[in-house]
TORZAMI-510964 format. One line per 4 residues: their letters; for each residue x, y negated, z of N, C-alpha, C. Coordinates in nm, 3 decimals, decimal comma. Atoms other than C-alpha are relative to their C-alpha. Layout:
! residues N
A	X/Y/Z/X/Y/Z/X/Y/Z ~ ... $
This chain:
! residues 258
MITA	-0,059/-0,118/-0,054/8,782/-6,815/8,603/0,128/0,029/0,001 ~ -0,102/0,011/-0,004/9,124/-6,806/8,705/0,074/0,160/-0,051 ~ -0,069/-0,166/0,043/9,318/-6,480/8,574/0,071/0,025/0,057 ~ -0,096/-0,018/-0,088/9,529/-6,319/8,788/0,204/-0,036/-0,052 $
PVLP	-0,126/0,058/0,072/9,864/-6,351/8,549/0,050/-0,196/0,026 ~ -0,033/0,147/0,036/9,843/-6,734/8,599/-0,015/-0,037/0,195 ~ -0,041/-0,004/-0,119/9,815/-6,710/8,999/0,168/-0,013/0,069 ~ -0,076/0,010/-0,061/10,174/-6,677/9,051/0,065/-0,132/-0,033 $
LLIP	-0,037/0,166/0,061/10,248/-7,009/8,839/-0,058/-0,093/0,075 ~ 0,067/0,104/-0,093/9,911/-7,193/9,010/0,080/-0,020/0,125 ~ 0,032/0,056/-0,081/9,971/-7,144/9,325/0,182/-0,031/0,088 ~ -0,109/0,148/-0,050/10,357/-7,292/9,389/-0,010/-0,074/-0,101 $
FLLI	0,028/0,111/0,065/10,291/-7,543/9,165/-0,121/-0,113/0,109 ~ 0,078/0,017/-0,064/9,988/-7,627/9,378/0,077/-0,064/0,148 ~ -0,018/0,033/-0,093/10,204/-7,637/9,701/0,165/-0,076/-0,036 ~ -0,128/0,096/0,027/10,512/-7,846/9,543/-0,079/-0,078/-0,034 $
FTRI	0,109/0,104/0,015/10,251/-8,090/9,413/-0,086/-0,024/0,145 ~ 0,051/0,018/-0,171/10,113/-8,109/9,785/0,125/-0,061/0,041 ~ -0,058/0,037/-0,078/10,400/-8,181/9,926/0,086/-0,149/-0,067 ~ -0,075/0,149/0,081/10,583/-8,460/9,659/-0,108/-0,113/-0,028 $
SSTL	0,136/0,106/0,031/10,256/-8,597/9,580/-0,011/-0,115/0,181 ~ 0,034/0,038/-0,154/10,164/-8,681/9,963/0,124/-0,093/0,017 ~ -0,106/0,118/-0,017/10,509/-8,801/10,001/0,041/-0,113/-0,085 ~ 0,038/0,141/0,125/10,496/-9,063/9,686/-0,116/-0,039/0,066 $
LLLP	0,135/0,101/-0,017/10,138/-9,151/9,808/0,001/-0,103/0,120 ~ -0,059/0,079/-0,155/10,283/-9,279/10,198/0,098/-0,120/-0,022 ~ -0,129/0,091/0,015/10,584/-9,438/10,013/-0,070/-0,156/-0,068 ~ 0,126/0,138/-0,003/10,475/-9,815/9,998/0,025/-0,077/-0,174 $
SFSL	0,004/0,030/0,152/10,417/-9,964/9,590/0,059/-0,145/0,042 ~ -0,028/0,119/0,014/10,670/-10,229/9,526/-0,070/-0,074/-0,128 ~ 0,077/0,075/0,147/10,491/-10,385/9,214/-0,134/-0,058/0,034 ~ 0,129/0,027/0,003/10,203/-10,577/9,209/-0,105/0,014/-0,102 $
VTGS	0,121/-0,034/0,121/10,032/-10,395/8,925/-0,100/0,137/0,091 ~ 0,068/-0,120/-0,021/9,768/-10,173/8,959/0,025/0,127/-0,034 ~ -0,008/-0,168/0,046/9,716/-9,775/8,891/0,143/0,050/0,055 ~ -0,136/-0,108/-0,014/10,059/-9,697/9,085/-0,071/0,084/0,057 $
LRIK	0,020/-0,156/-0,057/9,859/-9,401/9,244/-0,017/0,066/-0,083 ~ -0,013/-0,081/0,113/9,801/-9,242/8,943/0,141/-0,048/-0,073 ~ -0,180/0,026/0,083/10,177/-9,353/8,843/0,024/0,147/0,102 ~ -0,074/-0,142/-0,061/10,256/-9,089/9,141/-0,028/0,077/0,009 $
LLLS	0,073/-0,143/0,017/10,019/-8,847/9,107/0,068/0,048/-0,145 ~ -0,056/-0,033/0,169/10,152/-8,835/8,716/0,153/0,063/0,030 ~ -0,176/-0,069/-0,030/10,558/-8,841/8,879/-0,023/0,138/0,060 ~ -0,013/-0,101/-0,135/10,449/-8,576/9,162/-0,034/0,165/-0,101 $
AMAA	0,052/-0,084/0,122/10,266/-8,369/8,844/0,155/0,074/-0,058 ~ -0,096/-0,061/0,043/10,577/-8,351/8,662/0,091/0,047/0,060 ~ -0,082/-0,056/-0,136/10,808/-8,281/8,965/-0,071/0,128/-0,012 ~ 0,009/-0,082/-0,062/10,611/-8,019/9,053/0,012/0,122/-0,153 $
FLLT	0,034/-0,124/0,094/10,590/-7,848/8,701/0,154/0,036/-0,065 ~ -0,109/-0,019/0,020/10,958/-7,874/8,679/0,085/0,068/0,112 ~ 0,018/-0,089/-0,106/10,958/-7,699/9,010/-0,035/0,144/-0,004 ~ 0,123/-0,137/-0,115/10,760/-7,435/9,012/0,100/0,119/-0,089 $
PIYI	-0,030/-0,121/-0,010/10,951/-7,197/8,823/0,135/0,033/0,050 ~ -0,098/-0,032/-0,055/11,246/-7,177/9,036/-0,062/0,058/0,170 ~ 0,063/-0,045/-0,158/10,983/-7,101/9,318/-0,100/0,084/-0,041 ~ 0,125/-0,085/-0,030/10,748/-6,841/9,211/0,070/0,122/0,048 $
RGDL	0,025/-0,158/-0,082/10,679/-6,565/9,405/-0,110/0,085/-0,020 ~ 0,111/-0,124/0,042/10,440/-6,256/9,332/-0,064/0,031/0,098 ~ 0,076/-0,057/-0,167/10,344/-6,227/9,704/-0,061/-0,055/0,002 ~ 0,164/0,118/-0,070/10,113/-6,551/9,721/-0,092/0,106/-0,082 $
VSVA	0,112/0,006/0,006/9,871/-6,383/9,536/-0,075/0,082/0,081 ~ 0,057/-0,086/-0,068/9,836/-6,100/9,779/-0,031/-0,070/0,138 ~ 0,047/0,068/-0,140/9,776/-6,389/10,079/-0,157/-0,026/-0,015 ~ 0,170/0,024/-0,035/9,480/-6,402/10,227/-0,018/-0,159/-0,001 $
SGHL	0,019/0,161/0,007/9,303/-6,745/10,213/-0,009/-0,089/0,074 ~ -0,052/0,067/-0,126/9,332/-6,792/10,540/0,139/-0,064/0,022 ~ -0,189/0,019/-0,137/9,704/-6,800/10,625/0,019/-0,126/-0,196 ~ 0,010/0,128/0,079/9,701/-7,011/10,230/-0,091/-0,145/-0,014 $
LFMF	0,026/0,111/-0,073/9,539/-7,279/10,368/0,055/-0,077/0,096 ~ -0,153/0,061/-0,070/9,820/-7,300/10,661/0,066/-0,044/-0,105 ~ -0,140/-0,002/0,042/10,052/-7,326/10,418/-0,006/-0,116/-0,091 ~ 0,058/0,051/0,087/9,860/-7,575/10,196/0,007/-0,164/0,140 $
ESEL	-0,017/0,099/-0,139/9,829/-7,784/10,554/0,141/-0,013/0,011 ~ -0,147/0,042/0,021/10,181/-7,771/10,597/0,100/-0,030/-0,078 ~ 0,005/0,084/0,130/10,264/-7,889/10,274/-0,043/-0,137/0,047 ~ -0,001/0,173/0,032/10,106/-8,173/10,339/0,050/-0,098/0,112 $
LLGF	-0,075/0,056/-0,136/10,205/-8,247/10,718/0,128/0,010/-0,032 ~ -0,171/0,022/0,021/10,565/-8,230/10,592/0,010/-0,045/-0,101 ~ -0,070/0,140/0,132/10,519/-8,474/10,254/-0,095/-0,102/0,090 ~ 0,041/0,108/-0,096/10,323/-8,697/10,515/0,127/-0,020/0,069 $
ACGL	-0,144/0,023/-0,112/10,628/-8,697/10,799/0,094/-0,039/-0,146 ~ -0,173/0,049/0,061/10,891/-8,762/10,496/-0,006/-0,140/-0,063 ~ 0,068/0,143/0,024/10,661/-9,030/10,354/-0,020/-0,090/0,099 ~ 0,037/0,101/-0,125/10,575/-9,183/10,659/0,114/-0,108/0,048 $
SGRL	-0,097/-0,012/-0,017/10,944/-9,168/10,726/0,118/-0,119/-0,040 ~ -0,071/0,127/0,089/11,070/-9,404/10,457/-0,132/-0,129/0,024 ~ 0,068/0,146/-0,037/10,767/-9,644/10,516/0,028/-0,060/0,109 ~ -0,059/0,053/-0,138/10,868/-9,649/10,892/0,116/-0,088/-0,040 $
VISG	-0,138/0,040/0,014/11,261/-9,751/10,768/-0,083/-0,158/-0,076 ~ 0,033/0,166/0,073/11,078/-10,063/10,491/-0,046/-0,028/0,112 ~ 0,089/0,098/-0,106/10,831/-10,151/10,780/0,132/-0,070/0,099 ~ -0,101/0,046/-0,052/11,175/-10,249/10,975/0,005/-0,170/-0,028 $
LHMG	-0,018/0,109/0,085/11,187/-10,525/10,695/-0,082/-0,089/0,005 ~ 0,150/0,091/0,015/10,851/-10,647/10,736/0,024/-0,050/0,153 ~ 0,016/0,022/-0,132/10,884/-10,660/11,108/0,131/-0,093/0,038 ~ -0,126/0,103/-0,038/11,229/-10,873/11,089/-0,065/-0,116/-0,062 $
GQLI	0,033/0,113/0,051/11,052/-11,104/10,835/-0,063/-0,106/0,100 ~ 0,123/0,087/-0,044/10,751/-11,196/11,053/0,107/-0,052/0,141 ~ -0,072/0,054/-0,103/11,009/-11,249/11,377/0,083/-0,141/-0,046 ~ -0,068/0,111/0,075/11,213/-11,471/11,143/-0,092/-0,129/-0,027 $
GQVS	0,064/0,097/0,015/10,911/-11,698/11,063/-0,043/-0,023/0,112 ~ 0,051/0,101/-0,093/10,791/-11,721/11,368/0,092/-0,037/0,102 ~ -0,122/0,021/-0,086/11,097/-11,818/11,553/0,054/-0,101/-0,065 ~ -0,023/0,130/0,088/11,174/-12,098/11,300/-0,077/-0,055/-0,026 $
GITL	0,121/0,073/0,010/10,806/-12,217/11,296/-0,019/0,011/-0,122 ~ 0,055/0,007/0,128/10,786/-12,193/10,937/-0,112/0,183/-0,038 ~ 0,126/-0,178/-0,020/10,504/-11,841/10,958/-0,061/-0,014/-0,120 ~ 0,104/0,020/0,122/10,348/-11,910/10,600/-0,104/0,091/-0,012 $
SEFT	0,128/-0,067/0,035/10,047/-11,740/10,480/0,024/0,132/-0,025 ~ -0,061/-0,083/0,055/10,058/-11,396/10,465/-0,099/-0,002/-0,152 ~ 0,108/-0,009/0,145/9,928/-11,238/10,121/0,018/0,170/0,000 ~ 0,036/-0,203/-0,055/9,809/-10,832/10,045/0,055/0,027/-0,144 $
LADE	-0,078/-0,007/0,102/10,017/-10,648/9,790/-0,106/0,076/-0,046 ~ 0,100/-0,072/0,100/9,883/-10,378/9,521/-0,045/0,136/0,118 ~ 0,054/-0,135/-0,095/9,883/-10,100/9,829/-0,052/-0,022/0,088 ~ 0,059/0,038/-0,120/9,692/-10,299/10,041/0,070/0,008/0,176 $
TTTT	-0,100/0,025/-0,098/9,975/-10,377/10,288/0,001/-0,177/0,043 ~ -0,085/0,098/-0,035/9,986/-10,714/10,449/0,118/-0,056/0,010 ~ -0,173/0,035/-0,038/10,333/-10,926/10,477/-0,023/-0,131/-0,007 ~ -0,039/0,167/0,002/10,462/-11,280/10,506/0,080/0,029/-0,103 $
IHGR	-0,104/0,020/0,078/10,691/-11,402/10,269/0,124/0,026/0,030 ~ -0,135/-0,015/-0,025/10,984/-11,381/10,441/0,011/0,158/0,045 ~ 0,018/-0,102/0,002/10,903/-11,015/10,508/0,028/0,077/-0,107 ~ -0,004/-0,090/0,156/10,848/-10,962/10,121/0,156/-0,069/-0,039 $
LLVL	-0,146/0,037/0,059/11,171/-11,153/10,090/0,085/0,046/-0,021 ~ -0,041/-0,108/-0,052/11,375/-10,909/10,303/-0,030/0,117/-0,044 ~ 0,010/-0,042/0,064/11,194/-10,665/10,139/0,058/0,068/-0,104 ~ -0,040/0,026/0,131/11,316/-10,716/9,798/0,100/-0,021/-0,006 $
IGIS	-0,206/-0,009/0,059/11,684/-10,799/9,874/0,028/0,134/0,077 ~ -0,038/-0,188/-0,055/11,694/-10,423/10,092/-0,024/0,064/-0,124 ~ 0,005/-0,144/0,113/11,534/-10,205/9,794/0,073/-0,019/-0,068 ~ -0,069/-0,032/0,141/11,688/-10,388/9,453/0,127/0,043/0,066 $
SFLV	-0,130/-0,034/-0,074/12,039/-10,364/9,692/0,016/0,174/-0,020 ~ -0,022/-0,156/-0,020/11,940/-9,988/9,758/0,002/0,043/-0,117 ~ 0,023/-0,077/0,169/11,842/-9,909/9,373/0,151/-0,056/-0,040 ~ -0,100/0,028/0,048/12,130/-10,085/9,283/0,152/0,063/0,017 $
MGGH	-0,082/-0,112/-0,021/12,355/-9,887/9,473/-0,008/0,177/0,006 ~ 0,013/-0,144/0,001/12,239/-9,545/9,391/-0,129/0,063/0,109 ~ 0,060/-0,020/-0,102/11,980/-9,521/9,647/-0,114/0,077/-0,103 ~ 0,052/-0,063/0,075/11,734/-9,393/9,423/0,038/0,168/-0,007 $
RQVV	-0,054/-0,089/0,070/11,933/-9,110/9,334/0,041/0,080/0,155 ~ 0,013/-0,084/-0,111/11,969/-8,989/9,730/-0,146/-0,018/0,011 ~ 0,089/-0,009/-0,080/11,588/-9,012/9,790/-0,024/0,056/-0,066 ~ 0,042/-0,105/0,142/11,554/-8,783/9,451/0,053/0,152/0,112 $
QALL	-0,048/-0,106/-0,025/11,802/-8,533/9,607/-0,013/0,002/0,152 ~ 0,083/-0,068/-0,092/11,653/-8,542/9,980/-0,078/0,092/-0,039 ~ 0,136/-0,066/0,047/11,344/-8,457/9,844/0,038/0,119/-0,070 ~ -0,017/-0,130/0,063/11,466/-8,174/9,609/0,085/0,103/0,135 $
DSFQ	-0,120/-0,136/-0,102/11,717/-8,024/9,919/-0,146/0,044/0,129 ~ 0,058/-0,073/-0,054/11,386/-8,004/10,125/-0,080/0,125/-0,032 ~ 0,013/-0,131/0,018/11,304/-7,730/9,931/0,068/0,110/0,039 ~ -0,142/-0,063/0,006/11,613/-7,605/9,967/-0,021/0,078/0,148 $
FVSP	0,026/-0,020/-0,152/11,561/-7,599/10,348/-0,152/0,035/0,050 ~ 0,146/-0,040/-0,041/11,186/-7,541/10,365/-0,046/0,023/-0,116 ~ 0,056/-0,058/0,088/11,061/-7,324/10,060/-0,144/-0,022/-0,027 ~ 0,122/0,007/0,028/10,704/-7,405/9,952/-0,072/0,099/0,037 $
GAIL	0,113/-0,082/-0,045/10,435/-7,251/10,135/0,051/0,049/0,185 ~ -0,070/0,006/-0,127/10,674/-7,238/10,474/-0,068/-0,068/0,088 ~ 0,048/0,122/-0,079/10,500/-7,332/10,764/0,054/-0,007/0,151 ~ -0,090/0,057/-0,069/10,658/-7,541/10,992/-0,042/-0,046/0,164 $
PATP	0,028/0,060/-0,083/10,601/-7,636/11,333/-0,001/-0,142/0,041 ~ 0,005/0,109/0,019/10,477/-7,952/11,398/0,055/-0,138/0,103 ~ -0,067/0,086/-0,095/10,715/-8,091/11,689/0,135/-0,047/-0,059 ~ -0,123/0,106/0,052/11,026/-8,149/11,446/-0,027/-0,091/-0,077 $
LADL	0,068/0,098/0,075/10,770/-8,352/11,240/-0,021/-0,073/0,078 ~ 0,008/0,120/-0,129/10,671/-8,569/11,573/0,188/-0,028/0,005 ~ -0,089/0,055/-0,016/11,042/-8,580/11,632/0,091/-0,079/-0,068 ~ -0,041/0,084/0,063/11,130/-8,692/11,323/-0,055/-0,142/-0,044 $
LRDT	0,095/0,088/0,029/10,854/-8,965/11,306/0,032/-0,099/0,121 ~ -0,052/0,064/-0,094/11,009/-9,067/11,625/0,140/-0,081/-0,020 ~ -0,121/0,085/0,072/11,359/-9,139/11,533/-0,023/-0,059/-0,098 ~ 0,016/0,138/0,087/11,263/-9,294/11,228/-0,037/-0,131/0,037 $
GGLA	0,035/0,175/-0,045/11,081/-9,563/11,409/0,111/-0,043/0,068 ~ -0,086/0,103/-0,029/11,354/-9,606/11,614/0,133/-0,032/-0,096 ~ -0,083/0,033/0,124/11,587/-9,669/11,297/-0,048/-0,128/-0,036 ~ 0,025/0,108/0,031/11,329/-9,902/11,199/0,014/-0,137/0,093 $
FQLS	0,027/0,151/-0,067/11,326/-10,129/11,476/0,197/0,009/0,039 ~ -0,102/0,043/0,029/11,706/-10,107/11,486/0,035/-0,085/-0,121 ~ -0,074/0,065/0,158/11,742/-10,217/11,106/-0,075/-0,149/0,053 ~ 0,100/0,197/-0,053/11,459/-10,571/11,237/0,152/-0,039/0,091 $
VRIT	-0,065/0,114/-0,116/11,710/-10,636/11,532/0,114/-0,005/-0,076 ~ -0,140/0,057/0,055/12,068/-10,596/11,330/-0,064/-0,094/-0,112 ~ 0,042/0,073/0,093/11,870/-10,787/11,034/-0,012/-0,171/0,049 ~ 0,046/0,126/-0,075/11,741/-11,058/11,236/0,037/-0,094/0,118 $
APIL	-0,038/0,065/-0,129/11,932/-11,086/11,524/0,102/-0,130/-0,036 ~ -0,095/0,099/0,026/12,261/-11,334/11,374/-0,132/-0,139/-0,092 ~ 0,064/0,100/0,083/11,949/-11,546/11,173/-0,100/-0,076/0,167 ~ 0,032/0,036/-0,134/11,800/-11,555/11,537/0,108/-0,091/0,125 $
LAML	-0,095/0,040/-0,105/12,093/-11,679/11,740/0,046/-0,127/-0,100 ~ -0,014/0,128/0,083/12,161/-11,934/11,433/-0,117/-0,130/0,062 ~ 0,123/0,039/-0,031/11,810/-12,062/11,485/-0,019/-0,058/0,146 ~ 0,013/0,071/-0,126/11,835/-12,100/11,855/0,105/-0,067/0,029 $
TALI	-0,092/0,144/-0,036/12,187/-12,292/11,865/-0,081/-0,118/-0,049 ~ 0,057/0,126/0,071/12,007/-12,542/11,603/-0,109/-0,060/0,107 ~ 0,069/0,070/-0,059/11,745/-12,592/11,828/-0,005/-0,017/0,136 ~ -0,048/0,093/-0,081/11,931/-12,626/12,107/0,063/-0,120/0,012 $
AVAM	-0,096/0,074/-0,001/12,166/-12,855/11,950/-0,111/-0,117/-0,026 ~ 0,057/0,133/0,072/11,884/-13,091/11,834/-0,073/-0,038/0,144 ~ 0,047/0,054/-0,101/11,748/-13,078/12,162/0,086/-0,085/0,075 ~ -0,133/0,027/-0,105/12,038/-13,176/12,346/0,069/-0,147/-0,049 $
LNRT	-0,013/0,170/0,072/12,088/-13,457/12,083/-0,114/-0,070/0,065 ~ 0,093/0,017/-0,003/11,714/-13,535/12,116/0,018/-0,107/0,173 ~ -0,038/0,078/-0,114/11,819/-13,613/12,482/0,033/-0,102/0,039 ~ -0,142/0,086/-0,006/12,118/-13,802/12,449/-0,008/-0,106/-0,067 $
LPQL	-0,032/0,155/0,087/12,040/-14,029/12,192/-0,171/-0,010/-0,058 ~ 0,067/-0,007/0,002/11,646/-14,042/12,221/-0,086/-0,108/-0,109 ~ 0,056/0,107/0,071/11,592/-14,359/12,014/0,009/0,037/-0,172 ~ 0,013/-0,081/0,083/11,702/-14,160/11,738/-0,180/0,080/-0,082 $
NIMA	0,160/-0,082/0,004/11,331/-13,945/11,755/0,106/0,087/-0,104 ~ -0,053/-0,116/0,124/11,542/-13,642/11,569/-0,081/0,132/0,031 ~ 0,107/-0,124/0,019/11,250/-13,402/11,685/-0,066/-0,025/-0,120 ~ 0,139/0,006/0,125/11,039/-13,588/11,409/0,038/0,058/-0,136 $
IGHN	-0,046/-0,068/0,136/11,283/-13,413/11,151/0,044/0,157/0,082 ~ -0,012/-0,086/0,012/11,296/-13,132/11,331/0,011/0,141/-0,077 ~ 0,018/-0,092/0,135/11,108/-12,902/11,129/0,056/0,016/-0,084 ~ -0,109/0,037/0,131/11,291/-13,011/10,843/0,085/0,086/-0,048 $
LNAL	-0,130/-0,015/-0,037/11,612/-12,941/11,020/-0,056/0,169/-0,044 ~ -0,033/-0,133/-0,008/11,508/-12,565/11,064/-0,050/0,036/-0,131 ~ -0,017/-0,022/0,150/11,376/-12,539/10,692/0,165/0,034/-0,083 ~ -0,147/0,008/0,014/11,680/-12,617/10,611/0,136/0,123/0,007 $
LLFV	-0,095/-0,095/-0,099/11,913/-12,439/10,839/-0,046/0,172/-0,049 ~ 0,022/-0,111/0,016/11,718/-12,098/10,750/0,015/0,032/-0,133 ~ -0,003/-0,019/0,105/11,734/-12,129/10,409/0,158/0,045/0,006 ~ -0,139/-0,041/0,026/12,096/-12,147/10,453/0,032/0,125/0,046 $
VLLF	-0,066/-0,144/0,004/12,165/-11,860/10,655/-0,043/0,076/-0,049 ~ 0,064/-0,097/0,088/11,943/-11,653/10,458/0,101/0,039/-0,104 ~ -0,087/-0,004/0,118/12,161/-11,718/10,146/0,121/0,044/0,060 ~ -0,140/-0,076/-0,063/12,444/-11,630/10,336/-0,008/0,104/0,047 $
SVGG	-0,010/-0,116/-0,103/12,309/-11,316/10,532/-0,054/0,106/-0,145 ~ 0,092/-0,058/0,108/12,159/-11,175/10,143/0,069/0,141/0,050 ~ -0,094/-0,145/0,009/12,509/-10,935/10,147/-0,012/0,087/0,138 ~ 0,045/-0,087/-0,109/12,459/-10,802/10,525/-0,098/0,056/-0,008 $
IAWV	0,081/-0,034/0,012/12,096/-10,761/10,467/0,001/0,150/-0,077 ~ 0,009/-0,140/0,098/12,177/-10,525/10,185/0,087/0,094/0,065 ~ -0,067/-0,119/-0,097/12,423/-10,328/10,396/-0,056/0,068/0,095 ~ 0,091/-0,019/-0,082/12,237/-10,335/10,664/-0,092/0,114/-0,040 $
FQDQ	0,120/-0,082/0,067/11,951/-10,153/10,499/0,056/0,091/-0,055 ~ -0,017/-0,134/0,026/12,140/-9,959/10,317/0,106/0,123/0,097 ~ 0,014/-0,084/-0,107/12,316/-9,809/10,604/-0,123/0,042/0,050 ~ 0,108/-0,076/-0,125/12,002/-9,728/10,798/-0,028/0,088/-0,088 $
MVVA	0,077/-0,099/0,098/11,835/-9,564/10,508/0,096/0,128/-0,017 ~ -0,080/-0,113/0,023/12,127/-9,332/10,471/-0,004/0,067/0,116 ~ 0,020/-0,073/-0,106/12,101/-9,248/10,795/-0,126/0,085/0,072 ~ 0,119/-0,094/0,033/11,744/-9,168/10,788/-0,018/0,089/-0,105 $
LEHM	-0,010/-0,098/0,070/11,807/-8,959/10,501/0,048/0,101/0,039 ~ -0,046/-0,123/-0,050/12,016/-8,759/10,678/-0,033/0,046/0,100 ~ 0,038/-0,085/-0,098/11,892/-8,723/10,963/-0,187/0,070/-0,051 ~ 0,116/-0,151/0,047/11,535/-8,570/10,786/0,053/0,090/-0,058 $
QQVL	-0,025/-0,149/-0,014/11,763/-8,335/10,641/0,046/0,093/0,101 ~ -0,079/-0,102/-0,101/11,927/-8,216/10,950/-0,162/0,048/0,057 ~ 0,096/-0,024/-0,113/11,563/-8,202/11,127/-0,074/0,116/-0,099 ~ 0,068/-0,143/0,099/11,435/-7,976/10,836/0,098/0,102/-0,026 $
RNAA	-0,083/-0,073/0,053/11,773/-7,825/10,803/-0,045/0,122/0,161 ~ 0,036/-0,071/-0,099/11,731/-7,703/11,189/-0,170/0,077/0,058 ~ 0,117/-0,061/-0,011/11,367/-7,632/11,185/-0,040/0,095/-0,073 ~ 0,034/-0,162/0,080/11,373/-7,355/10,897/0,101/0,090/0,071 $
TT	-0,076/-0,083/-0,035/11,670/-7,200/11,091/-0,078/0,036/0,115 ~ 0,088/-0,028/-0,146/11,435/-7,175/11,417/-0,105/0,066/-0,012 $
């Protein structure tokens, strides 16, 4: 049986753990190793252990069990909204890779990652480029800072309406679509220009049978364009991710003040 002096520590710990764990569980796992779920839960418990002394509240002991259940549900929904927002932005890279593969005619076989998500070779390449550049530029510190700021704007146990969270997911989905378009537009334009040039050359000089090597030309052009687009992909993903984090902070700030 849990004694009364432990409850002022246990309840804030569980509230913080619920928000952080639900956020991390929805974020994609970028490694191909197993056990990422246990690692995320361990990181959530460590973060909750460090933050619990800041948010100790003696009035939580007298809260009714029904209201306490609503508090945990609110923390769970808030964590899901934050984690799903990050997942939506990264899904823009997968969408861009799928578009590139379809337009270039080099749609390779799909494979499943450790978190049971399915992606293509081009989508995986774009994700690795975006995430690696984001980490090199200090993006992981921005993500941690945004997660910590969420506790400053919305204290553990505060009950938020579902409307701001739905607006957050809607706006983040728009950012993911913008990310996909900004990354793939130059590559798709180059592929379309090459396709038109090959068609015109084949129409002008049909004896060359240029269409026979069209597939190889597409593969070579795609490799060259991707090689010169690495810097742009990293910059665009960094820009969209920062916008998504700032928008999430603004939504939580406005929701806490209303």
